[in-house]
Backbone as a printed PyTorch tensor [residue, N CA C, xyz], in Angstrom:
tensor([[[  7.4820,  17.1250,  -9.3600],
         [  7.4860,  16.0010,  -9.3050],
         [  8.0410,  14.9600,  -8.0700]],

        [[  7.3660,  14.2200,  -7.5260],
         [  7.3260,  13.7150,  -6.2650],
         [  8.6540,  12.9650,  -6.2900]],

        [[  9.7950,  13.0930,  -5.1140],
         [ 10.9420,  12.5530,  -4.6560],
         [ 10.9800,  11.6440,  -4.0060]],

        [[ 11.1220,  10.4920,  -4.8710],
         [ 10.8120,   9.0430,  -3.9620],
         [ 12.3680,   8.7100,  -2.8630]],

        [[ 12.9590,   9.7170,  -3.7210],
         [ 14.9200,   9.1820,  -3.1250],
         [ 14.4720,   9.8310,  -1.6260]],

        [[ 14.1710,  10.9790,  -1.5360],
         [ 13.7220,  11.9620,  -0.5780],
         [ 12.7280,  11.0340,   0.6800]],

        [[ 11.8550,  10.4210,   0.2830],
         [ 11.2480,   9.5570,   1.3240],
         [ 11.8740,   8.6530,   1.6960]],

        [[ 12.4610,   7.7150,   0.8020],
         [ 13.1140,   6.2650,   1.1300],
         [ 14.5120,   6.7570,   2.1430]],

        [[ 15.2330,   7.9640,   1.9120],
         [ 16.3240,   8.3060,   3.0600],
         [ 15.1780,   8.9740,   4.1220]],

        [[ 14.2800,   9.2720,   4.4710],
         [ 13.5300,   9.6030,   5.7880],
         [ 13.2060,   7.9070,   6.6140]],

        [[ 12.7290,   7.4440,   5.3860],
         [ 12.1690,   5.9190,   5.9190],
         [ 13.2040,   4.8470,   6.4050]],

        [[ 14.8990,   5.0800,   5.9910],
         [ 15.4490,   4.2410,   5.9090],
         [ 15.6910,   3.6310,   7.2860]],

        [[ 15.8440,   5.1860,   8.3050],
         [ 16.6650,   4.5230,   9.5110],
         [ 15.3210,   3.9010,  10.5520]],

        [[ 14.2390,   3.9220,   9.9750],
         [ 12.9800,   3.6590,  11.0900],
         [ 11.9560,   2.6770,  10.4730]],

        [[ 12.4650,   2.2330,   9.3450],
         [ 11.7490,   0.9910,   8.8820],
         [ 12.4850,  -0.2600,   9.3580]],

        [[ 11.5830,  -1.1810,   9.8270],
         [ 12.0330,  -2.4030,  10.0570],
         [ 10.8430,  -3.5880,   8.9550]],

        [[ 12.0660,  -4.8110,   8.7610],
         [ 10.9520,  -5.6260,   8.1600],
         [ 10.2410,  -6.5460,   8.9610]],

        [[  9.3060,  -7.1000,   8.9030],
         [  8.3680,  -7.8400,   9.8510],
         [  9.1960,  -8.9810,  10.3780]],

        [[ 10.2880,  -9.4730,   9.4820],
         [ 11.1540, -10.9640,  10.0110],
         [ 11.8330,  -9.9620,  11.2000]],

        [[ 12.8210,  -8.6890,  11.1180],
         [ 13.3400,  -8.1580,  11.7610],
         [ 13.0230,  -8.2260,  12.8270]],

        [[ 11.6210,  -6.9940,  12.6370],
         [ 10.6810,  -6.5080,  14.3140],
         [ 10.3980,  -7.9610,  14.9840]],

        [[ 10.3300,  -8.8930,  14.3290],
         [ 10.2370, -10.4200,  15.2460],
         [ 11.5060, -10.5020,  16.4120]],

        [[ 12.7290, -10.6070,  15.1430],
         [ 13.6620, -11.2600,  15.8160],
         [ 14.0550,  -9.9010,  17.0780]],

        [[ 14.2390,  -8.6190,  16.5630],
         [ 14.1980,  -7.5870,  17.4710],
         [ 13.0580,  -7.7270,  18.7100]],

        [[ 12.2020,  -7.6160,  18.6990],
         [ 11.1740,  -7.6730,  19.7950],
         [ 10.9280,  -8.6370,  20.5510]],

        [[ 11.3640, -10.3250,  19.8820],
         [ 11.2370, -11.3390,  20.6210],
         [  9.4560, -11.3160,  21.0330]],

        [[  8.6150, -11.0220,  20.5060],
         [  6.9010, -11.1830,  20.3690],
         [  6.6310, -12.4150,  19.8020]],

        [[  6.1520, -13.1720,  20.7160],
         [  5.1790, -13.9660,  20.1300],
         [  3.9280, -14.0900,  20.2460]],

        [[  2.8680, -14.4130,  19.9770],
         [  1.5220, -14.8310,  19.6360],
         [  1.5260, -15.6140,  20.8910]],

        [[  0.6250, -14.8520,  22.1150],
         [  0.1640, -15.8180,  23.2210],
         [ -0.8450, -17.2740,  22.6620]],

        [[ -0.8000, -18.0660,  22.9990],
         [ -1.5450, -19.4530,  23.0280],
         [ -2.2130, -19.7210,  24.1400]],

        [[ -3.8800, -20.0680,  23.9310],
         [ -4.5160, -20.4140,  25.0720],
         [ -3.8500, -21.8640,  25.4480]],

        [[ -4.1950, -22.1980,  26.6260],
         [ -3.4180, -23.3220,  27.0940],
         [ -3.7370, -24.3820,  26.2910]],

        [[ -2.8370, -25.2940,  25.5180],
         [ -3.1300, -26.4680,  25.3060],
         [ -3.8420, -26.1260,  23.6670]],

        [[ -3.9670, -25.0160,  23.5820],
         [ -4.3880, -24.4270,  22.4240],
         [ -3.3760, -23.8550,  20.9570]],

        [[ -4.3460, -23.6400,  20.0260],
         [ -3.3380, -22.3920,  19.2650],
         [ -3.5740, -21.2860,  19.3140]],

        [[ -2.5560, -20.3770,  18.8240],
         [ -2.7050, -19.2020,  19.0400],
         [ -4.0310, -18.4710,  18.2640]],

        [[ -4.7310, -17.2540,  18.8920],
         [ -5.8680, -17.4210,  18.5130],
         [ -5.6540, -15.4430,  18.3120]],

        [[ -6.6230, -14.8470,  17.4470],
         [ -6.1520, -13.1330,  17.3620],
         [ -7.5460, -13.1310,  16.6880]],

        [[ -8.0290, -11.4080,  17.0560],
         [ -9.1170, -10.9390,  16.8690],
         [ -9.1250, -10.1820,  15.7330]],

        [[ -7.7190,  -9.4720,  15.6060],
         [ -7.3410,  -8.8470,  14.1860],
         [ -7.6650,  -9.2910,  12.9750]],

        [[ -8.2220,  -8.6740,  11.7480],
         [ -8.3840,  -9.1470,  10.8000],
         [ -7.2990,  -8.6070,   9.6790]],

        [[ -7.7250,  -7.6520,   9.6570],
         [ -7.1470,  -6.5910,   8.7560],
         [ -7.0730,  -5.3330,   8.9340]],

        [[ -6.3470,  -4.3770,   8.1380],
         [ -6.3860,  -3.1350,   8.4520],
         [ -6.8080,  -2.8300,   6.6630]],

        [[ -8.2440,  -1.7370,   6.9540],
         [ -8.3210,  -0.8960,   5.5300],
         [ -8.4840,   0.5950,   5.8700]],

        [[ -7.4050,   0.9260,   5.4580],
         [ -7.2260,   2.4370,   5.3850],
         [ -8.5970,   3.5760,   4.6240]],

        [[ -8.8250,   4.3280,   5.3430],
         [ -9.8430,   5.3160,   4.4800],
         [ -8.8500,   6.4550,   3.5240]],

        [[ -8.8850,   6.2070,   2.0020],
         [ -8.5800,   7.4220,   0.7260],
         [ -9.5520,   7.9930,   1.0420]],

        [[ -9.1330,   9.5310,   1.3880],
         [-10.1180,  10.6130,   0.7890],
         [ -9.4630,  11.1530,  -0.4160]],

        [[-10.3630,  11.0290,  -1.0760],
         [-10.3500,  11.2190,  -2.8510],
         [-10.7310,  12.4580,  -3.2010]],

        [[-10.0750,  13.0820,  -4.1350],
         [-10.7080,  13.9880,  -4.9320],
         [-11.8720,  13.6080,  -5.9010]],

        [[-11.5150,  12.6900,  -6.8490],
         [-12.3610,  12.0960,  -7.7830],
         [-12.5890,  10.5620,  -7.3230]],

        [[-13.7090,  10.2430,  -6.8640],
         [-14.3600,   8.7170,  -6.6670],
         [-14.0820,   8.0480,  -7.7520]],

        [[-14.8980,   8.3330,  -8.7190],
         [-14.4620,   7.6320, -10.3240],
         [-13.4310,   7.4820, -10.6250]],

        [[-12.4190,   8.2600, -10.4680],
         [-11.1030,   8.2300, -11.1030],
         [-10.4100,   7.5440, -10.0540]],

        [[-10.6790,   7.4600,  -8.7460],
         [ -9.9400,   6.2850,  -7.9250],
         [-10.6140,   5.0150,  -8.0290]],

        [[-11.8130,   4.8070,  -8.2140],
         [-11.8100,   3.2760,  -8.5660],
         [-11.4130,   2.8850, -10.1540]],

        [[-11.4810,   3.7630, -10.9780],
         [-10.7140,   2.8680, -11.9130],
         [ -9.1060,   2.7870, -11.9990]],

        [[ -8.6490,   3.5190, -10.9390],
         [ -7.3680,   3.3000, -10.6050],
         [ -6.9740,   1.6500,  -9.5550]],

        [[ -8.0600,   1.4690,  -8.7760],
         [ -7.9320,   0.3640,  -7.8130],
         [ -8.5590,  -0.9440,  -8.4540]],

        [[ -9.4440,  -0.5710,  -9.5360],
         [-10.0080,  -1.7840, -10.2990],
         [ -9.1220,  -1.9390, -11.8560]],

        [[ -9.4900,  -1.0870, -12.2650],
         [ -9.0080,  -1.3530, -13.8280],
         [ -7.3490,  -1.4180, -13.9100]],

        [[ -6.5020,  -0.9360, -13.1350],
         [ -5.0250,  -0.6070, -13.0510],
         [ -4.3450,  -1.9290, -12.2530]],

        [[ -5.3340,  -1.8570, -10.6970],
         [ -4.4570,  -2.8960,  -9.4960],
         [ -5.3120,  -4.0740,  -9.4930]],

        [[ -6.5670,  -4.1960, -10.0770],
         [ -7.0290,  -5.4240, -10.0820],
         [ -7.8020,  -5.8090,  -8.7200]],

        [[ -8.4490,  -4.7490,  -8.0260],
         [ -9.4770,  -4.9650,  -6.9670],
         [-10.7400,  -4.9660,  -7.3250]],

        [[-11.7160,  -5.4570,  -6.4930],
         [-12.7620,  -5.8370,  -6.7810],
         [-13.4200,  -4.7830,  -6.0900]],

        [[-14.9770,  -4.3490,  -6.0560],
         [-16.1100,  -3.8510,  -5.7910],
         [-16.8340,  -4.0960,  -5.0130]],

        [[-16.9620,  -4.8170,  -3.7180],
         [-17.8050,  -5.7170,  -3.2690],
         [-19.1180,  -4.6590,  -2.7460]],

        [[-18.6160,  -3.4470,  -2.3190],
         [-19.5700,  -2.0420,  -1.6830],
         [-19.3220,  -1.1040,  -2.4320]],

        [[-20.6230,  -0.2400,  -2.3640],
         [-20.5660,   0.7960,  -2.9390],
         [-21.8360,   1.5070,  -2.8600]],

        [[-21.5590,   2.6980,  -2.6140],
         [-22.7030,   3.6600,  -2.4090],
         [-22.7860,   5.1980,  -2.6940]],

        [[-23.1980,   5.9820,  -2.8740],
         [-22.9550,   7.3420,  -3.4860],
         [-21.8130,   7.6370,  -2.2120]],

        [[-20.7860,   8.6650,  -2.7160],
         [-19.7050,   9.0540,  -2.0600],
         [-18.4450,   7.9870,  -1.4560]],

        [[-18.5420,   6.9370,  -1.6310],
         [-18.1200,   5.7450,  -1.0450],
         [-17.8150,   4.5900,  -1.5960]],

        [[-16.7500,   3.9750,  -1.4210],
         [-16.6610,   2.5980,  -1.9400],
         [-15.5470,   1.7880,  -1.0180]],

        [[-15.9490,   0.8110,  -1.2660],
         [-15.0360,  -0.2650,  -0.3010],
         [-14.2140,  -1.5040,  -1.4680]],

        [[-12.8270,  -1.0730,  -1.8410],
         [-12.3570,  -1.8970,  -2.6700],
         [-11.4150,  -2.8500,  -2.2990]],

        [[-11.5150,  -4.1300,  -2.4780],
         [-10.6070,  -5.4800,  -2.2580],
         [-10.0010,  -6.0320,  -2.9890]],

        [[ -9.1240,  -6.7980,  -2.4780],
         [ -8.3950,  -7.5490,  -3.4020],
         [ -7.6150,  -8.6190,  -2.1700]],

        [[ -7.8210, -10.0340,  -2.7260],
         [ -7.1230, -11.1350,  -1.2330],
         [ -7.2710, -10.3030,  -0.2160]],

        [[ -6.1020, -10.2340,   0.9710],
         [ -6.3800,  -9.4910,   1.8320],
         [ -6.0770,  -8.1890,   2.4000]],

        [[ -6.2470,  -7.6200,   1.3730],
         [ -5.7130,  -5.9600,   1.3820],
         [ -7.3040,  -5.1430,   0.8390]],

        [[ -8.0060,  -4.3470,   1.7340],
         [ -8.8380,  -3.6500,   1.4180],
         [ -8.3830,  -1.8090,   1.5740]],

        [[ -9.4670,  -1.0350,   0.5160],
         [ -9.0840,   0.5310,   1.1220],
         [-10.5850,   0.6970,   0.9000]],

        [[-11.1160,   2.0900,   1.7040],
         [-12.0190,   2.6720,   1.6730],
         [-12.2460,   3.6600,   1.2710]],

        [[-12.6530,   3.7610,   0.4000],
         [-12.5660,   5.3950,  -0.7580],
         [-13.5710,   6.2760,  -0.2330]],

        [[-13.0690,   7.5860,   0.1160],
         [-14.2460,   8.2440,   0.0390],
         [-14.0980,   9.8590,  -0.3640]],

        [[-15.3800,  10.0010,  -1.1340],
         [-15.0150,  11.3980,  -2.3350],
         [-15.2100,  12.4870,  -0.9910]],

        [[-13.9130,  13.4560,  -1.4660],
         [-13.7090,  14.3500,  -0.2590],
         [-13.7710,  15.2480,  -1.0260]],

        [[-14.1280,  16.8170,  -0.0750],
         [-14.3510,  17.9990,  -0.9700],
         [-12.7760,  18.5450,  -1.0000]],

        [[-12.7560,  19.3800,  -1.8770],
         [-11.8030,  20.4190,  -2.4820],
         [-10.7330,  20.8970,  -0.8720]],

        [[-11.4210,  20.8330,   0.0880],
         [-10.9090,  21.6260,   1.7820],
         [-10.1830,  20.2990,   2.3870]],

        [[-10.6010,  19.1020,   2.0820],
         [ -9.8380,  17.6490,   2.7950],
         [ -8.9290,  16.9440,   2.2030]],

        [[ -8.8540,  17.2410,   0.7860],
         [ -7.9620,  16.7140,   0.0090],
         [ -6.1710,  17.4200,   0.2020]],

        [[ -5.5070,  16.3940,   0.4680],
         [ -4.0760,  16.3320,   0.3720],
         [ -3.5280,  17.1790,  -0.8930]],

        [[ -2.8720,  18.2040,  -1.3140],
         [ -2.3160,  18.4160,  -2.4500],
         [ -1.7460,  17.2130,  -2.8280]],

        [[ -1.3010,  16.7370,  -4.2940],
         [ -0.8760,  16.4620,  -5.0750],
         [  0.7110,  16.3110,  -4.7570]],

        [[  1.5270,  15.0740,  -3.8620],
         [  3.0410,  15.6280,  -3.9850],
         [  3.1240,  16.0990,  -2.2910]],

        [[  2.1620,  16.4880,  -1.4420],
         [  2.5760,  17.1050,  -0.2380],
         [  2.8500,  16.1080,   0.8000]],

        [[  3.0650,  14.7760,   0.2680],
         [  3.0930,  13.9830,   1.6010],
         [  1.8430,  13.0710,   1.5280]],

        [[  1.1710,  13.2460,   2.8200],
         [  0.2110,  12.3840,   2.8010],
         [  0.5720,  10.8450,   3.3170]],

        [[  0.1500,   9.9860,   3.2010],
         [  0.1790,   8.6750,   3.6600],
         [  0.7740,   7.6660,   2.8740]],

        [[  1.3230,   6.6010,   3.3020],
         [  2.1280,   5.9850,   2.5500],
         [  1.3680,   4.4450,   3.2980]],

        [[  1.0730,   3.5370,   2.1290],
         [  0.2110,   2.3090,   2.4710],
         [  0.9690,   1.1690,   2.0270]],

        [[  1.0620,   0.6030,   2.7210],
         [  2.3860,  -0.5530,   2.5520],
         [  1.7510,  -1.7450,   2.5800]],

        [[  1.7890,  -2.6430,   1.0710],
         [  1.1020,  -4.1230,   0.8510],
         [  2.1880,  -4.6760,   0.8630]],

        [[  2.4090,  -5.6880,   1.5440],
         [  3.2560,  -6.9360,   1.9070],
         [  3.1760,  -7.8370,   0.6500]],

        [[  3.6590,  -8.2630,   0.2080],
         [  3.5940,  -9.2690,  -1.2900],
         [  4.5750, -10.6920,  -1.0140]],

        [[  4.0700, -11.1670,  -1.7820],
         [  5.5740, -12.5500,  -1.6710],
         [  6.3900, -12.5300,  -2.8930]],

        [[  5.9240, -12.0580,  -3.7800],
         [  7.0150, -11.7570,  -4.9100],
         [  6.5500, -10.0600,  -5.9660]],

        [[  7.2810,  -9.1760,  -5.4530],
         [  7.1150,  -8.0100,  -5.9320],
         [  7.5640,  -8.0940,  -7.3510]],

        [[  8.3190,  -8.7170,  -8.3440],
         [  8.4950,  -8.6160,  -9.4380],
         [  7.0180,  -9.3500, -10.2910]],

        [[  6.6920,  -9.9610,  -9.4490],
         [  5.2420, -10.7070, -10.1770],
         [  4.2200,  -9.3820,  -9.9230]],

        [[  3.9200,  -8.9810,  -9.1040],
         [  3.2390,  -7.4600,  -9.1720],
         [  3.3330,  -6.4330, -10.3290]],

        [[  4.7930,  -6.2350, -10.2400],
         [  5.0530,  -5.1510, -11.5720],
         [  4.6860,  -6.2500, -12.7710]],

        [[  5.0440,  -7.2970, -12.9860],
         [  4.6180,  -7.9890, -14.0010],
         [  3.3790,  -7.8590, -14.7640]],

        [[  2.8170,  -8.0510, -13.5750],
         [  1.0250,  -8.1970, -13.9570],
         [  0.4520,  -6.6380, -14.2080]],

        [[  0.7640,  -5.6990, -13.3450],
         [  0.6350,  -4.4580, -13.7060],
         [  1.1690,  -3.8880, -14.8190]],

        [[  2.4680,  -3.7430, -15.4790],
         [  2.8560,  -3.2510, -16.2610],
         [  2.5540,  -2.7280, -17.4160]],

        [[  1.4460,  -3.7310, -18.2380],
         [  0.6870,  -3.2200, -19.4410],
         [ -0.2040,  -2.3740, -19.2440]],

        [[ -0.5840,  -2.3270, -17.5670],
         [ -1.6420,  -1.0960, -17.4530],
         [ -0.6470,   0.2280, -16.5880]],

        [[  0.5200,   0.3150, -16.7520],
         [  1.2110,   1.0830, -15.6340],
         [  1.3770,   2.3320, -16.5400]],

        [[  1.5410,   2.1770, -17.9070],
         [  1.5170,   3.8030, -18.7620],
         [  0.3250,   4.3830, -18.9360]],

        [[ -0.4220,   3.9370, -18.2090],
         [ -1.4980,   5.1740, -18.2260],
         [ -1.3790,   6.1940, -16.8230]],

        [[ -0.1530,   5.8470, -16.3770],
         [  0.0400,   6.7210, -15.2630],
         [  1.0060,   7.6150, -15.6170]],

        [[  1.5000,   8.8820, -14.8200],
         [  2.6250,   9.8990, -15.2740],
         [  4.1440,   8.9260, -14.8660]],

        [[  4.3480,   8.8350, -15.6220],
         [  6.0100,   8.3530, -15.2690],
         [  6.5380,   8.8130, -13.6500]],

        [[  6.5850,   9.9240, -13.0900],
         [  6.7690,  10.4420, -12.0470],
         [  6.0410,   9.7310, -10.9470]],

        [[  4.7670,   9.0300, -11.1610],
         [  3.9130,   8.3150, -10.2970],
         [  4.1650,   6.7650, -10.0790]],

        [[  5.3810,   6.2650, -10.4030],
         [  5.5720,   4.9520, -10.5990],
         [  7.3010,   4.6550, -10.5580]],

        [[  7.6960,   3.9470,  -9.6330],
         [  9.2160,   3.9990,  -9.2510],
         [  9.6190,   2.4810,  -8.3960]],

        [[ 10.8640,   2.0240,  -8.8970],
         [ 10.9370,   0.7440,  -8.7390],
         [ 10.5260,  -0.4590,  -9.8170]],

        [[ 11.0540,  -1.5330,  -9.1570],
         [ 11.3200,  -2.0830,  -8.3150],
         [ 12.6230,  -1.9330,  -7.6500]],

        [[ 12.9370,  -1.7210,  -6.1970],
         [ 13.9170,  -1.4170,  -6.1750],
         [ 14.3820,  -2.1400,  -4.8310]],

        [[ 15.8110,  -2.7200,  -4.5990],
         [ 16.0820,  -3.5260,  -3.2880],
         [ 16.6380,  -2.1590,  -2.8660]],

        [[ 16.0890,  -2.1490,  -0.9770],
         [ 16.3170,  -1.4020,  -0.0190],
         [ 17.5090,  -2.0740,   1.1300]],

        [[ 18.4330,  -1.0400,   1.8780],
         [ 19.1930,  -1.3030,   2.4310],
         [ 18.7780,  -1.8810,   3.8900]],

        [[ 17.0410,  -1.9130,   4.2530],
         [ 16.7010,  -2.1900,   5.2850],
         [ 15.7750,  -3.7130,   4.9600]],

        [[ 16.4050,  -4.0110,   3.9250],
         [ 16.1730,  -5.2820,   3.2190],
         [ 14.3250,  -6.2530,   2.6960]],

        [[ 14.0760,  -4.9640,   1.9380],
         [ 12.8310,  -4.8470,   1.5640],
         [ 13.1220,  -4.8060,   0.1470]],

        [[ 12.1920,  -5.5450,  -0.7960],
         [ 12.2550,  -4.7640,  -2.3890],
         [ 10.9320,  -4.3710,  -2.3090]],

        [[ 10.8530,  -3.1720,  -3.0800],
         [  9.9020,  -2.4580,  -3.1960],
         [  9.3390,  -1.9680,  -4.3860]],

        [[  8.1150,  -1.7400,  -4.6520],
         [  7.8280,  -1.2990,  -6.0510],
         [  6.6360,  -0.1550,  -5.2000]],

        [[  6.5900,   1.2350,  -5.9770],
         [  5.7070,   2.3530,  -5.3690],
         [  4.7870,   3.3990,  -6.6800]],

        [[  3.6470,   3.3670,  -6.2950],
         [  2.8590,   4.1180,  -7.0780],
         [  2.1280,   4.9210,  -6.2350]],

        [[  2.1630,   6.3790,  -6.7150],
         [  1.7130,   7.1500,  -6.1310],
         [ -0.5290,   6.8300,  -6.2700]],

        [[ -1.0300,   6.7570,  -4.8610],
         [ -2.2280,   6.5660,  -4.7130],
         [ -3.2450,   7.8530,  -5.2860]],

        [[ -4.1010,   7.5560,  -5.5880],
         [ -5.4010,   8.8170,  -5.8940],
         [ -5.2910,   9.8910,  -4.9390]],

        [[ -5.1260,   9.5200,  -3.1680],
         [ -5.2180,  10.5350,  -2.5020],
         [ -4.2030,  11.2700,  -2.2220]],

        [[ -3.1460,  10.8200,  -3.0730],
         [ -1.9300,  11.7460,  -3.4940],
         [ -1.0070,  11.0980,  -2.3530]],

        [[ -1.4340,   9.9240,  -1.8720],
         [ -0.0540,   8.9060,  -0.7580],
         [  0.5820,   8.4700,  -1.8340]],

        [[  1.2310,   7.7550,  -1.0850],
         [  2.3670,   6.4490,  -1.4900],
         [  1.4450,   4.5480,  -1.6780]],

        [[  1.3500,   4.4920,  -2.3480],
         [  0.9810,   3.0700,  -2.3380],
         [  2.4690,   2.0630,  -2.5650]],

        [[  2.5540,   1.2430,  -1.3950],
         [  4.0790,   0.6590,  -1.8840],
         [  3.9850,  -1.1090,  -1.7110]],

        [[  4.4920,  -1.6580,  -2.8370],
         [  4.3480,  -2.9180,  -2.5810],
         [  5.7620,  -3.5520,  -2.0910]],

        [[  5.7660,  -4.5820,  -1.0800],
         [  7.1630,  -4.7300,  -0.6060],
         [  7.3890,  -6.4760,  -0.1110]],

        [[  8.5460,  -6.9380,  -0.5410],
         [  8.6470,  -8.4440,  -0.0320],
         [  9.9250,  -8.2340,   0.9710]],

        [[ 10.0900,  -9.0080,   1.7400],
         [ 11.5530,  -9.3570,   2.3920],
         [ 12.1110, -10.1450,   1.6090]],

        [[ 13.6580,  -9.4620,   1.5900],
         [ 14.5750,  -9.9160,   0.7240],
         [ 15.1410, -11.1570,   1.6140]],

        [[ 15.4840, -12.0540,   1.1150],
         [ 15.9250, -13.1660,   1.7090],
         [ 16.9600, -12.7420,   2.4220]],

        [[ 17.5930, -13.3040,   3.6180],
         [ 18.9700, -12.8930,   4.2750],
         [ 19.6310, -14.2640,   3.6590]]])
């Protein structure tokens, strides 16, 4: 069984919300003279090395409501709103053992409880130890966590209003 509390206690001291980070850093996006701020960054789309591509597609499409705009043998790109993941069929030597840590993928959402309400009818398909929350964290986030197909953690979080 994965120990969510241990992970959260390790994260507690190092995690800052986007609001807190902006306040603390004082960073602002530079604007060109007389214009509005521009950026070249669009989004982050992490690669997940999954032991079973078909099972990962069921997880993302059937459970989480993602779409598959591109697929080829051994690879699929899944996308929902502004969030994307690149799923790669991995061999046994490159797959992180389940519960051995791996990555945590954080998806900022406007309303965690709405995500939970949408997913609840389908969450019964997952082992109970793979689902945690939602819970209000001491660092100002409300979070809901699901074990991802690569063994990592998929976290949906929203800032708690001050």
